[in-house]
N, C-alpha and C positions, 0 to 999 in steps of 0.2 A: 144366454142365459142372462134372465133380468137382474139388474143387481137391487138388493134389498135395502131400503132405507131403515135408518136406524134413527134414533133421537140423540145419539152423541156428539157433544159439539166438537168441529174440526181440530185434527191436530196440525193442521200448518198453520204457519205464523198470519198468512195474510186470512181476515174472514171473509165469507164470501155474503153476498145480500141477504141470504137466506139466514144465515149464522146472526148477521145482524138486527135482522127484524125478530129473532126471536130474543135476543138479547134485551130490545127495545121493550117488547111486550112484558118482561118481567118487571120494568120498570115503569110503564105506561097500561092504562086498562086495554083491554081488547079494540076498543073503538079508537085507541089512540089520544085519549083525553088524558093529560096530566093530572086526572084527580086524585090516584094512588098516591102519587109522589107528593101534592100539596098536603095531602093528608098526614103521612108520615113526617113532613117537615112541622105542620102544625103541631102536632103531636107532640113532636120531639122537641121542638121549642118551648112548648106550655111545661112539659116535665122538666125540662131542664131550667126554667125559671123556678118551678117550684121548689125540685130540689134545691138551687141556689139560695133561695128565701129561707126555708127550713135551717140551711146549716148556717146562714148569716144570725138568724134566731137563736138558734142550738151554741153558735161561738161566742155572743155576745152573753148567753147564760152562764157559760162556764167561765169565761174570762171575769165576769161580777164575781163569781162565787169564790175563783180563785184569789182574785183581786180583795175582796172582802176577809179571808181567810187571813191573809198575810197583814192585813190591817192590823186586823184582832189581834195577832199575835204580837204584833209589834207594841199595840196597846197594852197587852197585857204583860208585856216585858217591861215596858215602861213604869207601869204600875205596881209593879213587884209581884205579880203572881210566876213570874217565870224567873227561876234565878239560874243563871249558867255558870257554871264550874270552869273558870276559863284554865285554870291550870290544868285539870283532867282532860279537857279539850285539848290543849296544847301536846300534851303527851301521847296522846291516842294519835293525833296527827303526826308527831314525830315517827312512832313506829309504822303507822301506814306508809310514810314515805320509805322509811328504812326498808320494807319489804318489798316497797316496788323498785327500789334501788338495785338491793339485792336480785331481784328478779330481773332487771334489764342486765344484770352481769352475767346470771347464770344463759340467759336469752343470747347476749355477746360470744359467749362460751361455746353454746352450742351451734351457732351459726359459724362460728369461726371455724370448727371442726370440719362442717360441712363444706362450705364455700372456698376454703383455703387450704 
């Protein structure tokens, strides 16, 4: 009974010459020229460059906007347009710190019950 040839790749670890040629055909053109690989490298390089260029430009705009906003807030504060109630801020920060400390103590109690 003649064996039927299938297009499945060999399951053995060592590849045969036929498997190697099929593998090479996927990366090279039919005539063996590396033009498809070259095209892929050129397209990949150009698209990577364009992506980097756009990210650089967008990053500069974002950094300028954020920095400008911070500077405007500082100028407004210095000119008196923004007034900060420091005693209220200190009171609120103390309340938050107390809740964090309370939460840490509860977490320690819970972990002590589980792990000890």
